[in-house]
C-alpha positions in Angstrom: -32.2 -24.3 -0.8 -30.2 -22.1 1.6 -26.6 -21.3 0.8 -24.1 -22.6 3.4 -22.6 -19.3 4.9 -19.2 -21.1 5.5 -19.0 -22.2 1.8 -20.2 -18.7 0.7 -17.4 -17.1 2.8 -14.9 -19.6 1.4 -15.9 -18.9 -2.2 -15.6 -15.1 -1.5 -12.2 -15.5 0.0 -11.0 -17.5 -3.0 -12.3 -14.8 -5.4 -10.1 -12.2 -3.7 -6.7 -11.6 -5.4 -4.5 -8.7 -6.6 -6.9 -6.0 -5.4 -7.1 -7.3 -1.9 -3.4 -7.8 -1.6 -2.7 -4.3 -3.0 -5.1 -2.7 -0.6 -3.7 -4.5 2.4 -0.1 -3.8 1.4 -0.8 -0.1 1.5 -0.9 -0.3 5.3 2.8 -1.1 5.6 5.0 -0.1 8.6 5.7 3.3 7.1 2.0 3.8 6.5 1.2 2.7 10.1 3.8 5.2 11.3 1.9 7.9 9.4 -1.5 6.9 10.8 0.0 6.7 14.3 1.4 10.2 13.9 -2.1 11.4 12.9 -3.8 9.8 15.9 -1.2 10.7 18.4 -0.9 14.4 17.3 -4.5 15.1 16.6 -6.6 12.5 18.3 -9.9 11.6 16.5 -9.8 14.7 14.1 -8.4 12.8 11.1 -10.7 9.8 11.3 -12.8 11.3 8.5 -9.9 10.9 6.0 -10.5 7.1 5.8 -14.0 7.8 4.4 -12.6 10.2 1.8 -9.6 8.2 0.6 -11.6 5.0 0.1 -13.5 5.9 -3.1 -10.5 7.8 -4.5 -8.2 4.7 -4.0 -10.9 2.3 -5.3 -11.4 4.4 -8.5 -7.7 4.7 -9.4 -6.7 1.2 -8.5 -9.8 -0.1 -10.4 -8.7 1.7 -13.5 -5.2 0.2 -13.2 -6.7 -3.3 -12.7 -8.8 -2.8 -15.8 -5.8 -1.7 -17.9 -4.0 -4.9 -16.8 -7.0 -7.1 -17.7 -7.8 -5.5 -21.1 -4.3 -4.9 -22.4 -2.7 -8.1 -21.0 0.3 -5.9 -20.1 1.6 -3.9 -17.2 1.3 -0.1 -16.9 4.9 0.3 -17.9 4.4 -1.5 -21.2 1.3 0.5 -21.9 3.1 3.8 -21.2 6.1 2.7 -23.4 3.8 1.7 -26.2 1.4 4.6 -26.3 3.3 7.5 -24.7 6.8 9.1 -24.7 9.6 6.9 -23.5 11.2 9.9 -22.0 8.2 10.3 -19.7 8.5 6.7 -18.7 12.2 7.1 -17.9 11.4 10.2 -15.7 8.9 8.2 -13.8 11.3 5.3 -13.2 14.1 7.8 -12.2 11.9 9.4 -9.6 10.0 6.2 -8.4 13.0 3.8 -8.0 14.8 5.7 -5.2 11.4 6.5 -3.5 10.4 2.8 -3.5 13.8 1.7 -2.2 13.6 4.1 0.7 10.1 2.8 1.4 11.5 -0.8 1.5 14.3 0.4 3.8 11.8 2.0 6.2 9.6 -1.1 6.2 12.7 -3.4 6.9 13.8 -1.1 9.7 10.3 -1.2 11.2 10.1 -5.0 11.2 13.6 -5.3 12.8 13.0 -2.6 15.5 9.6 -4.0 16.5 11.0 -7.6 16.5 13.7 -6.5 18.9 11.1 -4.9 21.2 9.5 -8.4 21.4 12.8 -10.2 21.8 15.3 -7.7 23.2 18.2 -10.3 23.2 18.4 -10.3 19.4 19.7 -7.3 17.5 17.2 -5.6 15.0 19.7 -6.0 12.1 19.7 -9.8 12.7 15.9 -9.9 12.7 15.8 -7.8 9.5 18.3 -10.1 7.7 16.4 -13.2 8.7 13.1 -11.8 7.4 14.5 -10.5 4.1 16.3 -13.8 3.5 13.0 -15.7 4.0 11.2 -13.3 1.7 13.7 -13.5 -1.1 13.8 -17.3 -1.0 10.0 -17.5 -1.0 9.6 -15.0 -3.9 12.2 -16.8 -6.1 11.3 -20.5 -5.4 7.5 -20.5 -4.8 5.1 -20.4 -7.8 2.8 -17.4 -8.2 -0.3 -19.2 -6.7 1.6 -20.1 -3.6 3.0 -16.5 -3.2 -0.5 -15.0 -3.8 -1.9 -17.4 -1.2 0.7 -16.4 1.4 0.3 -12.7 0.8 -3.5 -13.1 1.2 -3.1 -14.8 4.6 -0.6 -12.1 5.7 -3.3 -9.5 4.9 -5.3 -10.9 7.9 -2.6 -9.7 10.3 -4.1 -6.3 9.8 -7.2 -7.5 11.6 -5.1 -7.1 14.8 -5.5 -3.3 14.6 -9.2 -3.6 14.6 -9.1 -5.3 18.0 -6.8 -2.8 19.7 -9.4 0.1 20.2 -11.8 -2.4 21.8 -9.3 -3.0 24.6 -9.7 0.7 25.6 -12.7 2.6 26.9 -14.0 4.9 24.1 -16.0 8.0 23.7 -18.6 6.8 21.1 -20.1 10.2 20.4 -16.8 11.9 19.9 -15.7 9.1 17.4 -18.9 9.4 15.4 -18.6 13.2 15.2 -15.0 13.1 14.1 -15.8 10.4 11.5 -18.7 12.1 9.8 -18.1 15.8 10.5 -14.7 16.6 9.1 -12.7 19.1 11.0 -9.8 20.8 9.3 -7.2 22.9 11.2 -5.5 25.5 9.1 -2.0 25.1 10.5 1.1 23.6 8.9 1.4 20.4 11.0 -2.3 19.4 10.4 -2.1 20.1 6.6 1.2 18.2 6.5 -0.4 15.1 8.1 -3.3 15.3 5.7 -0.9 15.4 2.8 1.1 12.5 4.3 -2.1 10.4 4.6 -3.0 11.1 1.0 0.6 10.3 -0.2 0.5 7.0 1.8 -2.8 5.8 0.6 -2.6 6.8 -3.1 1.0 5.8 -4.0 2.3 5.5 -7.6 4.0 2.2 -7.0 0.6 0.6 -6.3 -0.6 1.7 -9.7 2.2 -0.3 -11.4 1.9 -3.3 -9.1 -1.9 -3.5 -9.5 -1.8 -3.5 -13.3 1.0 -6.1 -13.5 -0.6 -8.4 -11.0 -4.0 -8.3 -12.7 -2.2 -9.2 -16.0 -0.3 -12.0 -14.2 -3.3 -13.3 -12.4 -5.2 -13.5 -15.7 -2.3 -15.2 -17.4 -2.2 -17.8 -14.6 -5.9 -18.5 -15.1 -5.3 -19.0 -18.8 -8.4 -16.9 -19.7 -8.5 -15.7 -23.3 -11.4 -13.3 -23.9 -12.2 -10.4 -21.6 -15.9 -10.1 -20.6 -18.0 -8.2 -18.2 -17.8 -11.0 -15.7 -14.0 -10.5 -15.5 -14.5 -6.8 -14.9 -17.2 -7.4 -12.2 -14.9 -9.9 -10.4 -12.0 -7.4 -10.5 -14.2 -4.6 -9.2 -15.3 -6.6 -6.2 -11.7 -7.6 -5.5 -10.4 -4.1 -5.8 -13.2 -2.5 -3.8 -12.8 -5.1 -1.0 -9.1 -4.5 -0.9 -9.4 -0.7 -0.8 -12.2 -0.8 1.8 -10.1 -3.2 4.0 -7.1 -0.9 3.7 -9.0 2.2 4.8 -10.9 0.3 7.5 -7.6 -0.7 9.1 -6.2 2.8 8.6 -9.3 4.1 10.5 -8.7 1.8 13.4 -5.0 2.6 13.7 -5.8 6.3 14.0 -8.6 5.4 16.4 -6.2 3.3 18.6 -3.4 5.8 18.8 -5.8 8.8 19.1 -7.7 7.2 22.0 -4.6 6.1 23.9 -1.6 8.3 23.0 -3.3 11.6 22.3 -5.3 11.3 25.5 -2.1 10.7 27.5 -0.3 13.6 25.9 2.1 11.4 23.8 1.9 13.4 20.6 5.4 13.0 19.1 5.4 9.7 17.2 8.0 9.3 14.5 8.2 5.5 14.0 6.1 2.3 14.4 8.3 1.3 17.4 7.6 4.7 19.0 3.9 3.9 18.7 4.2 0.4 19.9 6.4 1.2 22.9 4.1 4.1 23.9 1.1 1.9 23.9 2.6 -0.6 26.3 2.4 1.4 29.6 -0.9 3.1 28.6 -3.0 0.4 27.1 -1.4 -2.8 28.4 0.6 -5.7 27.0 -2.3 -7.0 24.8 -2.6 -3.8 22.8 1.2 -3.5 22.6 1.7 -7.1 21.4 -1.1 -6.9 18.8 0.3 -3.6 17.4 3.8 -5.0 17.2 2.9 -8.3 15.6 0.7 -6.4 13.1 3.8 -4.3 12.0 5.8 -7.5 11.3 2.9 -9.1 9.3 2.3 -6.0 7.2 6.0 -5.5 6.6 6.3 -9.0 5.2 3.3 -8.3 3.0 4.4 -4.8 1.8 8.1 -5.5 0.9 7.3 -8.0 -1.9 4.8 -5.5 -3.3 7.3 -2.7 -3.2 10.2 -4.7 -4.6 7.9 -6.4 -7.1 6.7 -3.1 -8.5 10.3 -2.1 -9.2 10.9 -5.4 -10.9 7.9 -5.1 -13.1 8.7 -1.5 -14.1 12.3 -2.2 -15.1 11.6 -5.6 -16.7 8.8 -4.1 -18.9 10.9 -1.1 -19.7 13.9 -3.1 -21.0 11.8 -6.0 -22.5 13.0 -8.7 -20.1 10.9 -11.7 -19.2 8.9 -11.0 -16.1 6.5 -12.5 -13.6 6.2 -14.3 -10.3 4.7 -17.2 -12.2 8.1 -17.7 -13.9 11.1 -19.6 -12.4 14.5 -18.0 -11.8 16.1 -19.3 -15.0 13.1 -18.0 -17.0 13.2 -14.4 -15.7 16.7 -13.8 -14.2 16.6 -10.1 -14.7 13.2 -9.7 -13.0 14.3 -11.7 -10.0 17.7 -10.1 -9.8 16.1 -6.6 -9.6 13.6 -7.8 -7.0 16.5 -9.2 -4.9 18.7 -6.2 -5.3 15.9 -3.8 -4.3 15.3 -5.6 -1.1 19.1 -5.9 -0.3 19.6 -2.1 -1.0 16.7 -1.4 1.3 18.4 -3.5 4.0 21.8 -1.8 3.3 20.2 1.6 4.0 19.9 0.6 7.6 23.4 -0.8 7.8 24.9 2.5 6.7 23.1 4.5 9.4 20.8 6.3 7.0 17.5 7.0 8.8 14.9 5.6 6.3 12.0 7.2 8.3 13.5 10.7 7.7 14.3 9.7 4.1 10.6 9.0 3.6 10.1 12.8 3.6 11.9 12.7 0.2 9.8 9.7 -0.8 6.6 11.7 -0.1 7.9 14.5 -2.3 8.7 12.1 -5.1 5.3 10.4 -4.8 3.6 13.9 -4.6 5.2 15.0 -7.9 4.6 11.8 -9.8 1.1 10.8 -8.6 -0.9 13.6 -10.2 0.8 13.2 -13.6 0.4 9.4 -13.5 -3.3 9.7 -12.5 -3.8 12.1 -15.5 -2.2 9.5 -17.8 -4.3 6.6 -16.3 -7.4 8.6 -16.9 -6.3 9.3 -20.5 -5.6 5.5 -21.1 -9.0 4.5 -19.6 -10.8 6.8 -21.9 -8.9 5.8 -25.0 -11.0 3.3 -27.1 -7.9 2.3 -29.1 -6.4 0.9 -25.9 -9.4 -0.1 -23.8 -12.0 -1.0 -26.5 -15.5 -1.3 -25.0 -14.1 -1.2 -21.5 -13.4 2.6 -21.3 -14.3 4.6 -18.2 -17.9 5.0 -17.1 -18.9 8.5 -15.9 -18.6 7.7 -12.2 -15.0 6.5 -12.8 -14.1 9.7 -14.5 -15.7 11.9 -11.8 -13.8 10.1 -9.0 -10.7 10.0 -11.1 -10.8 13.8 -11.7 -11.5 14.4 -8.0 -8.5 12.3 -7.1 -6.3 14.2 -9.7 -7.4 17.6 -8.2 -7.0 16.4 -4.6 -3.5 15.0 -5.3 -2.4 18.1 -7.2 -3.5 20.3 -4.3 -1.8 17.9 -1.9 1.4 18.2 -3.9 1.3 22.0 -3.8 0.5 21.9 0.0 3.4 19.5 0.6 5.9 22.0 -0.8 4.3 24.9 1.1 4.3 23.0 4.4 7.9 21.9 3.9 
């Protein structure tokens, strides 16, 4: 008996969860700005990075997900229990401002792009409306509803896959740039490679992934961990990371084939990219790009703010979780709300969050290699992971990621 493809697709969609949301949220407005810079400044020559970052992201996020499933705790709790508390406090001290700046940049991106679509309304008003809706939804909707909304928001990223098909492309040049890496040994090219790595492999995603796997499992009321759980998680994470890199590839392709060709090489923000596309690629490409920024911003901000809430709640032993109501986890929701409001306030005080993201990149660059090393150690520790320690392929990819991120951190300081 043949399987109904519609039902098969529906079943697969329902099986996707934290991994898919985490992967899609990585393509936030600040990430889109980075990929747009890469395409505009260097054309097709950074397309190959999407192939390289996929297995590295999948390996590390897969380890984080496994930690959440096996330990029934977030990454912060695991660090607090098995490692130095001082180390944990240092991570929080560095990560908190970096994530807040990221939230601010994403709020600014949503507001600016919305004003481009509706010029009569000020960007601050748009930003305030969006964050108000987000905060209300995060506080009052149950976890399943929030997860469902975030999953559907992931689909807005599909818009970026359409944009390159609205423009005439050089197929051979694209294939060559994708599968034959070209590295230019100059500061600006190295800097954009480091920026792409820092955007795709970000420490806040490690904390979010672990906590969400734990919460997703708690919501399902499963007791024992078995290989089926790990297999399901692996499919979810790999799908999410593939989707993230697939979209990244098409953003670079779109901006590389339109902006770079036209000599528009200086792109600093998502609104720069969107406005530059309008006269060159037409209204369709411009609208798709702009709407995609709004959708991904609404997806990424809860992930960024949520990661801060989970980190602090687990550090100080507060009740936590999007599956809890406000009165059950006041500290958790208070931190989530404050994080979003501070991100919004950054724009009110005239601080340029896009420029501030340079400091975010430095903070992520410093913490990512250390965190990856600890995640590798946790995943090879039988006292913590039991029978679900790393397989050789996970260790190989994990060590490659550690080396690459360490080199990237060094290169970041050199290029600065």
